[in-house]
N, CA, C, O and the ligand as a Tripos MOL2 file, in Angstrom:
@<TRIPOS>MOLECULE
protein
  285   283    72     0     0
PROTEIN
NO_CHARGES

@<TRIPOS>ATOM
      1 N          10.5390  -26.9700  -37.4600 N.3       1 MET1
      2 CA         10.2200  -25.8080  -36.6250 C.3       1 MET1
      3 C          10.1690  -24.5670  -37.5000 C.2       1 MET1
      4 O          11.0810  -24.3060  -38.2860 O.2       1 MET1
      5 N           9.1060  -23.8170  -37.3550 N.am      2 ARG2
      6 CA          8.9030  -22.6340  -38.1800 C.3       2 ARG2
      7 C           9.7410  -21.4670  -37.6450 C.2       2 ARG2
      8 O           9.8020  -21.2170  -36.4410 O.2       2 ARG2
      9 N          10.3760  -20.7720  -38.5720 N.am      3 SER3
     10 CA         11.1840  -19.6300  -38.1630 C.3       3 SER3
     11 C          10.2950  -18.4050  -37.9490 C.2       3 SER3
     12 O           9.3530  -18.1760  -38.7080 O.2       3 SER3
     13 N          10.5870  -17.6450  -36.9450 N.am      4 ILE4
     14 CA          9.7840  -16.4670  -36.6020 C.3       4 ILE4
     15 C          10.4590  -15.2320  -37.1960 C.2       4 ILE4
     16 O          11.6480  -14.9910  -36.9910 O.2       4 ILE4
     17 N           9.6780  -14.4710  -37.9270 N.am      5 GLY5
     18 CA         10.2040  -13.2550  -38.5520 C.3       5 GLY5
     19 C          10.2930  -12.1130  -37.5640 C.2       5 GLY5
     20 O           9.8240  -12.2080  -36.4300 O.2       5 GLY5
     21 N          10.8940  -11.0490  -38.0090 N.am      6 PHE6
     22 CA         11.0860   -9.9010  -37.1280 C.3       6 PHE6
     23 C           9.7740   -9.2090  -36.7570 C.2       6 PHE6
     24 O           9.6170   -8.8350  -35.5940 O.2       6 PHE6
     25 N           8.8050   -9.0130  -37.6910 N.am      7 PRO7
     26 CA          7.5220   -8.3880  -37.2710 C.3       7 PRO7
     27 C           6.7890   -9.2240  -36.2530 C.2       7 PRO7
     28 O           6.1630   -8.6770  -35.3450 O.2       7 PRO7
     29 N           6.8500  -10.5410  -36.3790 N.am      8 GLU8
     30 CA          6.1760  -11.3920  -35.3920 C.3       8 GLU8
     31 C           6.8370  -11.2610  -34.0220 C.2       8 GLU8
     32 O           6.1700  -11.2570  -32.9880 O.2       8 GLU8
     33 N           8.1640  -11.1540  -34.0410 N.am      9 LEU9
     34 CA          8.8780  -10.9540  -32.7760 C.3       9 LEU9
     35 C           8.4690   -9.6400  -32.1190 C.2       9 LEU9
     36 O           8.3070   -9.5640  -30.9010 O.2       9 LEU9
     37 N           8.3030   -8.5990  -32.9540 N.am     10 VAL10
     38 CA          7.8920   -7.2970  -32.4020 C.3      10 VAL10
     39 C           6.5100   -7.3980  -31.7930 C.2      10 VAL10
     40 O           6.2570   -6.8430  -30.7240 O.2      10 VAL10
     41 N           5.5920   -8.1190  -32.4810 N.am     11 VAL11
     42 CA          4.2270   -8.2590  -31.9590 C.3      11 VAL11
     43 C           4.2400   -9.0300  -30.6470 C.2      11 VAL11
     44 O           3.5650   -8.6460  -29.6910 O.2      11 VAL11
     45 N           5.0030  -10.1120  -30.5980 N.am     12 VAL12
     46 CA          5.0970  -10.9170  -29.3710 C.3      12 VAL12
     47 C           5.6880  -10.0760  -28.2510 C.2      12 VAL12
     48 O           5.2330  -10.1490  -27.1100 O.2      12 VAL12
     49 N           6.6980   -9.2800  -28.5730 N.am     13 PHE13
     50 CA          7.3510   -8.4270  -27.5810 C.3      13 PHE13
     51 C           6.3810   -7.3870  -27.0300 C.2      13 PHE13
     52 O           6.3420   -7.1360  -25.8250 O.2      13 PHE13
     53 N           5.5850   -6.7770  -27.9400 N.am     14 MET14
     54 CA          4.6380   -5.7580  -27.5020 C.3      14 MET14
     55 C           3.5400   -6.3680  -26.6410 C.2      14 MET14
     56 O           3.1190   -5.7700  -25.6510 O.2      14 MET14
     57 N           3.0760   -7.5590  -27.0180 N.am     15 VAL15
     58 CA          2.0290   -8.2230  -26.2180 C.3      15 VAL15
     59 C           2.5820   -8.5720  -24.8430 C.2      15 VAL15
     60 O           1.8880   -8.4320  -23.8360 O.2      15 VAL15
     61 N           3.8440   -9.0320  -24.8010 N.am     16 ALA16
     62 CA          4.4600   -9.3680  -23.5110 C.3      16 ALA16
     63 C           4.5970   -8.1230  -22.6500 C.2      16 ALA16
     64 O           4.3350   -8.1660  -21.4480 O.2      16 ALA16
     65 N           5.0060   -7.0110  -23.2610 N.am     17 ILE17
     66 CA          5.1410   -5.7580  -22.5090 C.3      17 ILE17
     67 C           3.7780   -5.3120  -21.9940 C.2      17 ILE17
     68 O           3.6570   -4.8380  -20.8650 O.2      17 ILE17
     69 N           2.7490   -5.4680  -22.8350 N.am     18 LEU18
     70 CA          1.3970   -5.0720  -22.4280 C.3      18 LEU18
     71 C           0.9550   -5.8820  -21.2120 C.2      18 LEU18
     72 O           0.4250   -5.3340  -20.2460 O.2      18 LEU18
     73 N           1.1790   -7.1950  -21.2750 N.am     19 PHE19
     74 CA          0.7490   -8.0430  -20.1670 C.3      19 PHE19
     75 C           1.6090   -7.8330  -18.9260 C.2      19 PHE19
     76 O           1.1690   -8.1140  -17.8110 O.2      19 PHE19
     77 N           2.8490   -7.3350  -19.1150 N.am     20 LEU20
     78 CA          3.6830   -7.0400  -17.9590 C.3      20 LEU20
     79 C           3.3300   -5.6790  -17.3680 C.2      20 LEU20
     80 O           3.3850   -5.4910  -16.1530 O.2      20 LEU20
     81 N           2.9630   -4.7220  -18.2420 N.am     21 LEU21
     82 CA          2.7290   -3.3640  -17.7720 C.3      21 LEU21
     83 C           1.3710   -3.2100  -17.1090 C.2      21 LEU21
     84 O           1.2120   -2.4020  -16.1940 O.2      21 LEU21
     85 N           0.3830   -3.9890  -17.5720 N.am     22 LEU22
     86 CA         -0.9600   -3.8200  -17.0090 C.3      22 LEU22
     87 C          -1.0000   -4.0980  -15.5080 C.2      22 LEU22
     88 O          -1.5330   -3.2660  -14.7740 O.2      22 LEU22
     89 N          -0.4640   -5.2270  -14.9990 N.am     23 PRO23
     90 CA         -0.4360   -5.4290  -13.5470 C.3      23 PRO23
     91 C           0.4370   -4.4060  -12.8460 C.2      23 PRO23
     92 O           0.1500   -4.0170  -11.7140 O.2      23 PRO23
     93 N           1.5150   -3.9580  -13.5140 N.am     24 LEU24
     94 CA          2.4070   -2.9740  -12.9080 C.3      24 LEU24
     95 C           1.6740   -1.6530  -12.7030 C.2      24 LEU24
     96 O           1.7560   -1.0470  -11.6340 O.2      24 LEU24
     97 N           0.9450   -1.2060  -13.7520 N.am     25 ILE25
     98 CA          0.1960    0.0480  -13.6440 C.3      25 ILE25
     99 C          -0.8990   -0.0900  -12.6000 C.2      25 ILE25
    100 O          -1.1360    0.8330  -11.8210 O.2      25 ILE25
    101 N          -1.5710   -1.2430  -12.5800 N.am     26 ALA26
    102 CA         -2.6230   -1.4640  -11.5910 C.3      26 ALA26
    103 C          -2.0470   -1.4150  -10.1770 C.2      26 ALA26
    104 O          -2.6520   -0.8370   -9.2750 O.2      26 ALA26
    105 N          -0.8720   -2.0250   -9.9880 N.am     27 GLY27
    106 CA         -0.2360   -2.0000   -8.6720 C.3      27 GLY27
    107 C           0.1780   -0.6120   -8.2690 C.2      27 GLY27
    108 O           0.0180   -0.2320   -7.1090 O.2      27 GLY27
    109 N           0.7190    0.1720   -9.2170 N.am     28 VAL28
    110 CA          1.1430    1.5320   -8.9070 C.3      28 VAL28
    111 C          -0.0590    2.3870   -8.5260 C.2      28 VAL28
    112 O           0.0000    3.1670   -7.5760 O.2      28 VAL28
    113 N          -1.1600    2.2330   -9.2780 N.am     29 VAL29
    114 CA         -2.3750    2.9960   -8.9610 C.3      29 VAL29
    115 C          -2.9100    2.6010   -7.5930 C.2      29 VAL29
    116 O          -3.3580    3.4530   -6.8260 O.2      29 VAL29
    117 N          -2.8630    1.3030   -7.2880 N.am     30 LEU30
    118 CA         -3.3560    0.8180   -5.9960 C.3      30 LEU30
    119 C          -2.5180    1.3850   -4.8510 C.2      30 LEU30
    120 O          -3.0650    1.8610   -3.8560 O.2      30 LEU30
    121 N          -1.1750    1.3320   -4.9940 N.am     31 VAL31
    122 CA         -0.2870    1.8590   -3.9510 C.3      31 VAL31
    123 C          -0.4830    3.3590   -3.8210 C.2      31 VAL31
    124 O          -0.4560    3.8980   -2.7150 O.2      31 VAL31
    125 N          -0.6840    4.0460   -4.9650 N.am     32 TRP32
    126 CA         -0.8580    5.4970   -4.9390 C.3      32 TRP32
    127 C          -2.1200    5.8710   -4.1740 C.2      32 TRP32
    128 O          -2.1020    6.7900   -3.3560 O.2      32 TRP32
    129 N          -3.2210    5.1610   -4.4390 N.am     33 THR33
    130 CA         -4.4620    5.4660   -3.7460 C.3      33 THR33
    131 C          -4.3470    5.1360   -2.2600 C.2      33 THR33
    132 O          -4.8810    5.8570   -1.4170 O.2      33 THR33
    133 N          -3.6430    4.0350   -1.9370 N.am     34 LEU34
    134 CA         -3.4630    3.6800   -0.5260 C.3      34 LEU34
    135 C          -2.6360    4.7400    0.1870 C.2      34 LEU34
    136 O          -2.9330    5.0960    1.3270 O.2      34 LEU34
    137 N          -1.5830    5.2570   -0.4880 N.am     35 LEU35
    138 CA         -0.7440    6.2850    0.1310 C.3      35 LEU35
    139 C          -1.5440    7.5620    0.3300 C.2      35 LEU35
    140 O          -1.4260    8.2050    1.3730 O.2      35 LEU35
    141 N          -2.3550    7.9400   -0.6500 N.am     36 ASN36
    142 CA         -3.1670    9.1410   -0.5050 C.3      36 ASN36
    143 C          -4.1580    8.9780    0.6330 C.2      36 ASN36
    144 O          -4.3900    9.9060    1.4090 O.2      36 ASN36
    145 N          -4.7470    7.7750    0.7250 N.am     37 ARG37
    146 CA         -5.7140    7.5350    1.7960 C.3      37 ARG37
    147 C          -5.0250    7.5770    3.1580 C.2      37 ARG37
    148 O          -5.5910    8.0820    4.1280 O.2      37 ARG37
    149 N          -3.7910    7.0410    3.2300 N.am     38 ARG38
    150 CA         -3.0620    7.0380    4.4950 C.3      38 ARG38
    151 C          -2.6860    8.4580    4.8930 C.2      38 ARG38
    152 O          -2.7450    8.8120    6.0710 O.2      38 ARG38
    153 N          -2.2950    9.2840    3.8980 N.am     39 GLN39
    154 CA         -1.9290   10.6680    4.2120 C.3      39 GLN39
    155 C          -3.1490   11.4500    4.6930 C.2      39 GLN39
    156 O          -3.0300   12.3240    5.5520 O.2      39 GLN39
    157 N          -4.3290   11.1340    4.1360 N.am     40 GLN40
    158 CA         -5.5250   11.8290    4.5850 C.3      40 GLN40
    159 C          -5.9380   11.3340    5.9680 C.2      40 GLN40
    160 O          -6.4460   12.1130    6.7750 O.2      40 GLN40
    161 N          -5.7250   10.0470    6.2510 N.am     41 GLY41
    162 CA         -6.1680    9.4850    7.5110 C.3      41 GLY41
    163 C          -5.3110    9.9350    8.6790 C.2      41 GLY41
    164 O          -5.8350   10.2870    9.7350 O.2      41 GLY41
    165 N          -3.9940    9.9250    8.5000 N.am     42 LEU42
    166 CA         -3.1040   10.3190    9.5740 C.3      42 LEU42
    167 C          -2.7540   11.8010    9.4440 C.2      42 LEU42
    168 O          -2.3090   12.2600    8.3920 O.2      42 LEU42
    169 N          -2.9630   12.5310   10.5240 N.am     43 LEU43
    170 CA         -2.6400   13.9540   10.4950 C.3      43 LEU43
    171 C          -1.1310   14.1450   10.5460 C.2      43 LEU43
    172 O          -0.5880   14.9450    9.7850 O.2      43 LEU43
    173 N          -0.4500   13.4280   11.4240 N.am     44 ILE44
    174 CA          1.0060   13.5390   11.5510 C.3      44 ILE44
    175 C           1.6120   12.1650   11.2760 C.2      44 ILE44
    176 O           1.6460   11.3270   12.1760 O.2      44 ILE44
    177 N           2.0850   11.9160   10.0740 N.am     45 PRO45
    178 CA          2.7360   10.6350    9.8180 C.3      45 PRO45
    179 C           4.0500   10.5470   10.5730 C.2      45 PRO45
    180 O           4.8330   11.4980   10.5720 O.2      45 PRO45
    181 N           4.2970    9.4230   11.2110 N.am     46 ALA46
    182 CA          5.4580    9.2710   12.0720 C.3      46 ALA46
    183 C           6.4590    8.3180   11.4460 C.2      46 ALA46
    184 O           6.0940    7.4040   10.7070 O.2      46 ALA46
    185 N           7.7140    8.5460   11.7520 N.am     47 ARG47
    186 CA          8.7820    7.6110   11.4060 C.3      47 ARG47
    187 C           9.6980    7.5190   12.6160 C.2      47 ARG47
    188 O           9.5610    8.2790   13.5750 O.2      47 ARG47
    189 N          10.6280    6.5810   12.5590 N.am     48 SER48
    190 CA         11.4690    6.3650   13.7250 C.3      48 SER48
    191 C          12.8350    7.0050   13.5200 C.2      48 SER48
    192 O          13.3840    6.9840   12.4180 O.2      48 SER48
    193 N          13.3680    7.5660   14.5790 N.am     49 CYS49
    194 CA         14.6910    8.1820   14.5410 C.3      49 CYS49
    195 C          15.7590    7.0860   14.4560 C.2      49 CYS49
    196 O          15.6800    6.1040   15.1950 O.2      49 CYS49
    197 N          16.7450    7.2280   13.5830 N.am     50 PRO50
    198 CA         17.7990    6.2030   13.4980 C.3      50 PRO50
    199 C          18.7590    6.2280   14.6760 C.2      50 PRO50
    200 O          19.5350    5.2880   14.8460 O.2      50 PRO50
    201 N          18.7310    7.2800   15.4980 N.am     51 HIS51
    202 CA         19.6790    7.3990   16.6080 C.3      51 HIS51
    203 C          19.0680    6.8820   17.9090 C.2      51 HIS51
    204 O          19.6820    6.0890   18.6240 O.2      51 HIS51
    205 N          17.8390    7.3450   18.2090 N.am     52 CYS52
    206 CA         17.2220    6.9350   19.4680 C.3      52 CYS52
    207 C          15.9950    6.0580   19.2330 C.2      52 CYS52
    208 O          15.3650    5.6190   20.1950 O.2      52 CYS52
    209 N          15.6440    5.7950   17.9760 N.am     53 SER53
    210 CA         14.5550    4.9040   17.5660 C.3      53 SER53
    211 C          13.2160    5.3150   18.1850 C.2      53 SER53
    212 O          12.3800    4.4720   18.5090 O.2      53 SER53
    213 N          13.0370    6.6130   18.3380 N.am     54 GLN54
    214 CA         11.7680    7.1250   18.8230 C.3      54 GLN54
    215 C          10.9110    7.5380   17.6280 C.2      54 GLN54
    216 O          11.4210    7.8880   16.5640 O.2      54 GLN54
    217 N           9.6030    7.4860   17.8340 N.am     55 GLN55
    218 CA          8.6900    7.9150   16.7880 C.3      55 GLN55
    219 C           8.7090    9.4400   16.7080 C.2      55 GLN55
    220 O           8.4140   10.1250   17.6870 O.2      55 GLN55
    221 N           9.0590    9.9630   15.5350 N.am     56 ILE56
    222 CA          9.1540   11.4080   15.3620 C.3      56 ILE56
    223 C           8.3450   11.8010   14.1430 C.2      56 ILE56
    224 O           8.1710   10.9840   13.2390 O.2      56 ILE56
    225 N           7.8460   13.0260   14.0880 N.am     57 PRO57
    226 CA          7.1150   13.4630   12.8970 C.3      57 PRO57
    227 C           8.0530   13.6240   11.7070 C.2      57 PRO57
    228 O           9.2420   13.9010   11.8660 O.2      57 PRO57
    229 N           7.4870   13.4440   10.4940 N.am     58 THR58
    230 CA          8.3090   13.5220    9.2880 C.3      58 THR58
    231 C           8.6990   14.9560    8.9700 C.2      58 THR58
    232 O           9.6770   15.1890    8.2600 O.2      58 THR58
    233 N           7.9470   15.9170    9.4880 N.am     59 LEU59
    234 CA          8.3100   17.3020    9.2350 C.3      59 LEU59
    235 C           9.5000   17.6790   10.1080 C.2      59 LEU59
    236 O           9.5410   17.3460   11.2930 O.2      59 LEU59
    237 N          10.4750   18.3810    9.5100 N.am     60 GLY60
    238 CA         11.6650   18.7370   10.2460 C.3      60 GLY60
    239 C          12.7750   17.7470   10.0190 C.2      60 GLY60
    240 O          12.5220   16.5580    9.8280 O.2      60 GLY60
    241 N          14.0210   18.2300   10.0360 N.am     61 SER61
    242 CA         15.1590   17.3730    9.7300 C.3      61 SER61
    243 C          15.9700   17.0490   10.9690 C.2      61 SER61
    244 O          17.0400   16.4500   10.8620 O.2      61 SER61
    245 N          15.4830   17.4320   12.1470 N.am     62 PHE62
    246 CA         16.2010   17.1180   13.3820 C.3      62 PHE62
    247 C          15.2710   16.4010   14.3410 C.2      62 PHE62
    248 O          14.0830   16.7170   14.4220 O.2      62 PHE62
    249 N          15.8090   15.4420   15.0630 N.am     63 CYS63
    250 CA         15.0080   14.6940   16.0300 C.3      63 CYS63
    251 C          14.7430   15.5850   17.2450 C.2      63 CYS63
    252 O          15.6840   16.1680   17.7830 O.2      63 CYS63
    253 N          13.4990   15.7060   17.6880 N.am     64 PRO64
    254 CA         13.2050   16.5630   18.8540 C.3      64 PRO64
    255 C          13.6230   15.9310   20.1620 C.2      64 PRO64
    256 O          13.6370   16.6120   21.1870 O.2      64 PRO64
    257 N          13.9640   14.6530   20.1670 N.am     65 LEU65
    258 CA         14.3020   13.9580   21.4070 C.3      65 LEU65
    259 C          15.8000   13.9600   21.6540 C.2      65 LEU65
    260 O          16.2490   14.3180   22.7430 O.2      65 LEU65
    261 N          16.5880   13.5570   20.6380 N.am     66 CYS66
    262 CA         18.0220   13.4810   20.8350 C.3      66 CYS66
    263 C          18.7660   14.5710   20.0840 C.2      66 CYS66
    264 O          19.9730   14.7240   20.2710 O.2      66 CYS66
    265 N          18.0780   15.3400   19.2330 N.am     67 GLY67
    266 CA         18.7200   16.4660   18.5710 C.3      67 GLY67
    267 C          19.6050   16.0950   17.4040 C.2      67 GLY67
    268 O          20.3000   16.9550   16.8620 O.2      67 GLY67
    269 N          19.5960   14.8160   16.9960 N.am     68 GLN68
    270 CA         20.4330   14.3880   15.8800 C.3      68 GLN68
    271 C          19.7280   14.7110   14.5660 C.2      68 GLN68
    272 O          18.5010   14.7760   14.4990 O.2      68 GLN68
    273 N          20.5320   14.9090   13.5300 N.am     69 ARG69
    274 CA         19.9770   15.2110   12.2190 C.3      69 ARG69
    275 C          19.4000   13.9470   11.6020 C.2      69 ARG69
    276 O          20.0170   12.8820   11.6520 O.2      69 ARG69
    277 N          18.1970   14.0720   11.0130 N.am     70 ILE70
    278 CA         17.5490   12.9280   10.3720 C.3      70 ILE70
    279 C          17.9620   12.9070    8.9000 C.2      70 ILE70
    280 O          17.7720   13.9060    8.2050 O.2      70 ILE70
    281 N          18.5090   11.8240    8.4140 N.am     71 PRO71
    282 CA         18.9260   11.7610    7.0110 C.3      71 PRO71
    283 C          17.7290   11.7600    6.0740 C.2      71 PRO71
    284 O          17.8990   11.7100    4.8560 O.2      71 PRO71
    285 ZN         16.4570   10.7620   17.9490 Zn       72 ZN72
@<TRIPOS>BOND
     1     1     2 1
     2     2     3 1
     3     3     4 2
     4     3     5 am
     5     5     6 1
     6     6     7 1
     7     7     8 2
     8     7     9 am
     9     9    10 1
    10    10    11 1
    11    11    12 2
    12    11    13 am
    13    13    14 1
    14    14    15 1
    15    15    16 2
    16    15    17 am
    17    17    18 1
    18    18    19 1
    19    19    20 2
    20    19    21 am
    21    21    22 1
    22    22    23 1
    23    23    24 2
    24    23    25 am
    25    25    26 1
    26    26    27 1
    27    27    28 2
    28    27    29 am
    29    29    30 1
    30    30    31 1
    31    31    32 2
    32    31    33 am
    33    33    34 1
    34    34    35 1
    35    35    36 2
    36    35    37 am
    37    37    38 1
    38    38    39 1
    39    39    40 2
    40    39    41 am
    41    41    42 1
    42    42    43 1
    43    43    44 2
    44    43    45 am
    45    45    46 1
    46    46    47 1
    47    47    48 2
    48    47    49 am
    49    49    50 1
    50    50    51 1
    51    51    52 2
    52    51    53 am
    53    53    54 1
    54    54    55 1
    55    55    56 2
    56    55    57 am
    57    57    58 1
    58    58    59 1
    59    59    60 2
    60    59    61 am
    61    61    62 1
    62    62    63 1
    63    63    64 2
    64    63    65 am
    65    65    66 1
    66    66    67 1
    67    67    68 2
    68    67    69 am
    69    69    70 1
    70    70    71 1
    71    71    72 2
    72    71    73 am
    73    73    74 1
    74    74    75 1
    75    75    76 2
    76    75    77 am
    77    77    78 1
    78    78    79 1
    79    79    80 2
    80    79    81 am
    81    81    82 1
    82    82    83 1
    83    83    84 2
    84    83    85 am
    85    85    86 1
    86    86    87 1
    87    87    88 2
    88    87    89 am
    89    89    90 1
    90    90    91 1
    91    91    92 2
    92    91    93 am
    93    93    94 1
    94    94    95 1
    95    95    96 2
    96    95    97 am
    97    97    98 1
    98    98    99 1
    99    99   100 2
   100    99   101 am
   101   101   102 1
   102   102   103 1
   103   103   104 2
   104   103   105 am
   105   105   106 1
   106   106   107 1
   107   107   108 2
   108   107   109 am
   109   109   110 1
   110   110   111 1
   111   111   112 2
   112   111   113 am
   113   113   114 1
   114   114   115 1
   115   115   116 2
   116   115   117 am
   117   117   118 1
   118   118   119 1
   119   119   120 2
   120   119   121 am
   121   121   122 1
   122   122   123 1
   123   123   124 2
   124   123   125 am
   125   125   126 1
   126   126   127 1
   127   127   128 2
   128   127   129 am
   129   129   130 1
   130   130   131 1
   131   131   132 2
   132   131   133 am
   133   133   134 1
   134   134   135 1
   135   135   136 2
   136   135   137 am
   137   137   138 1
   138   138   139 1
   139   139   140 2
   140   139   141 am
   141   141   142 1
   142   142   143 1
   143   143   144 2
   144   143   145 am
   145   145   146 1
   146   146   147 1
   147   147   148 2
   148   147   149 am
   149   149   150 1
   150   150   151 1
   151   151   152 2
   152   151   153 am
   153   153   154 1
   154   154   155 1
   155   155   156 2
   156   155   157 am
   157   157   158 1
   158   158   159 1
   159   159   160 2
   160   159   161 am
   161   161   162 1
   162   162   163 1
   163   163   164 2
   164   163   165 am
   165   165   166 1
   166   166   167 1
   167   167   168 2
   168   167   169 am
   169   169   170 1
   170   170   171 1
   171   171   172 2
   172   171   173 am
   173   173   174 1
   174   174   175 1
   175   175   176 2
   176   175   177 am
   177   177   178 1
   178   178   179 1
   179   179   180 2
   180   179   181 am
   181   181   182 1
   182   182   183 1
   183   183   184 2
   184   183   185 am
   185   185   186 1
   186   186   187 1
   187   187   188 2
   188   187   189 am
   189   189   190 1
   190   190   191 1
   191   191   192 2
   192   191   193 am
   193   193   194 1
   194   194   195 1
   195   195   196 2
   196   195   197 am
   197   197   198 1
   198   198   199 1
   199   199   200 2
   200   199   201 am
   201   201   202 1
   202   202   203 1
   203   203   204 2
   204   203   205 am
   205   205   206 1
   206   206   207 1
   207   207   208 2
   208   207   209 am
   209   209   210 1
   210   210   211 1
   211   211   212 2
   212   211   213 am
   213   213   214 1
   214   214   215 1
   215   215   216 2
   216   215   217 am
   217   217   218 1
   218   218   219 1
   219   219   220 2
   220   219   221 am
   221   221   222 1
   222   222   223 1
   223   223   224 2
   224   223   225 am
   225   225   226 1
   226   226   227 1
   227   227   228 2
   228   227   229 am
   229   229   230 1
   230   230   231 1
   231   231   232 2
   232   231   233 am
   233   233   234 1
   234   234   235 1
   235   235   236 2
   236   235   237 am
   237   237   238 1
   238   238   239 1
   239   239   240 2
   240   239   241 am
   241   241   242 1
   242   242   243 1
   243   243   244 2
   244   243   245 am
   245   245   246 1
   246   246   247 1
   247   247   248 2
   248   247   249 am
   249   249   250 1
   250   250   251 1
   251   251   252 2
   252   251   253 am
   253   253   254 1
   254   254   255 1
   255   255   256 2
   256   255   257 am
   257   257   258 1
   258   258   259 1
   259   259   260 2
   260   259   261 am
   261   261   262 1
   262   262   263 1
   263   263   264 2
   264   263   265 am
   265   265   266 1
   266   266   267 1
   267   267   268 2
   268   267   269 am
   269   269   270 1
   270   270   271 1
   271   271   272 2
   272   271   273 am
   273   273   274 1
   274   274   275 1
   275   275   276 2
   276   275   277 am
   277   277   278 1
   278   278   279 1
   279   279   280 2
   280   279   281 am
   281   281   282 1
   282   282   283 1
   283   283   284 2
@<TRIPOS>SUBSTRUCTURE
     1 MET1         2 RESIDUE 1 A MET
     2 ARG2         6 RESIDUE 1 A ARG
     3 SER3        10 RESIDUE 1 A SER
     4 ILE4        14 RESIDUE 1 A ILE
     5 GLY5        18 RESIDUE 1 A GLY
     6 PHE6        22 RESIDUE 1 A PHE
     7 PRO7        26 RESIDUE 1 A PRO
     8 GLU8        30 RESIDUE 1 A GLU
     9 LEU9        34 RESIDUE 1 A LEU
    10 VAL10       38 RESIDUE 1 A VAL
    11 VAL11       42 RESIDUE 1 A VAL
    12 VAL12       46 RESIDUE 1 A VAL
    13 PHE13       50 RESIDUE 1 A PHE
    14 MET14       54 RESIDUE 1 A MET
    15 VAL15       58 RESIDUE 1 A VAL
    16 ALA16       62 RESIDUE 1 A ALA
    17 ILE17       66 RESIDUE 1 A ILE
    18 LEU18       70 RESIDUE 1 A LEU
    19 PHE19       74 RESIDUE 1 A PHE
    20 LEU20       78 RESIDUE 1 A LEU
    21 LEU21       82 RESIDUE 1 A LEU
    22 LEU22       86 RESIDUE 1 A LEU
    23 PRO23       90 RESIDUE 1 A PRO
    24 LEU24       94 RESIDUE 1 A LEU
    25 ILE25       98 RESIDUE 1 A ILE
    26 ALA26      102 RESIDUE 1 A ALA
    27 GLY27      106 RESIDUE 1 A GLY
    28 VAL28      110 RESIDUE 1 A VAL
    29 VAL29      114 RESIDUE 1 A VAL
    30 LEU30      118 RESIDUE 1 A LEU
    31 VAL31      122 RESIDUE 1 A VAL
    32 TRP32      126 RESIDUE 1 A TRP
    33 THR33      130 RESIDUE 1 A THR
    34 LEU34      134 RESIDUE 1 A LEU
    35 LEU35      138 RESIDUE 1 A LEU
    36 ASN36      142 RESIDUE 1 A ASN
    37 ARG37      146 RESIDUE 1 A ARG
    38 ARG38      150 RESIDUE 1 A ARG
    39 GLN39      154 RESIDUE 1 A GLN
    40 GLN40      158 RESIDUE 1 A GLN
    41 GLY41      162 RESIDUE 1 A GLY
    42 LEU42      166 RESIDUE 1 A LEU
    43 LEU43      170 RESIDUE 1 A LEU
    44 ILE44      174 RESIDUE 1 A ILE
    45 PRO45      178 RESIDUE 1 A PRO
    46 ALA46      182 RESIDUE 1 A ALA
    47 ARG47      186 RESIDUE 1 A ARG
    48 SER48      190 RESIDUE 1 A SER
    49 CYS49      194 RESIDUE 1 A CYS
    50 PRO50      198 RESIDUE 1 A PRO
    51 HIS51      202 RESIDUE 1 A HIS
    52 CYS52      206 RESIDUE 1 A CYS
    53 SER53      210 RESIDUE 1 A SER
    54 GLN54      214 RESIDUE 1 A GLN
    55 GLN55      218 RESIDUE 1 A GLN
    56 ILE56      222 RESIDUE 1 A ILE
    57 PRO57      226 RESIDUE 1 A PRO
    58 THR58      230 RESIDUE 1 A THR
    59 LEU59      234 RESIDUE 1 A LEU
    60 GLY60      238 RESIDUE 1 A GLY
    61 SER61      242 RESIDUE 1 A SER
    62 PHE62      246 RESIDUE 1 A PHE
    63 CYS63      250 RESIDUE 1 A CYS
    64 PRO64      254 RESIDUE 1 A PRO
    65 LEU65      258 RESIDUE 1 A LEU
    66 CYS66      262 RESIDUE 1 A CYS
    67 GLY67      266 RESIDUE 1 A GLY
    68 GLN68      270 RESIDUE 1 A GLN
    69 ARG69      274 RESIDUE 1 A ARG
    70 ILE70      278 RESIDUE 1 A ILE
    71 PRO71      282 RESIDUE 1 A PRO
    72 ZN72       285 GROUP 0 **** ****
């Protein structure tokens, strides 16, 4: 079995990082574009209140229905 030197290990490591980072960057760009498209599509993005589980707008830190603070 041939022994692998340190420069070869560095090259293998860099190639592995490259092949790991390329799908990661592609996924991040894809999610980013989807989020931007969703923000443009929806005028008021909604989330659910943890206290009364009602759909509330993301703007504001208090629920308009039950008056509880949104974390
Ligand atoms: Zn609420």
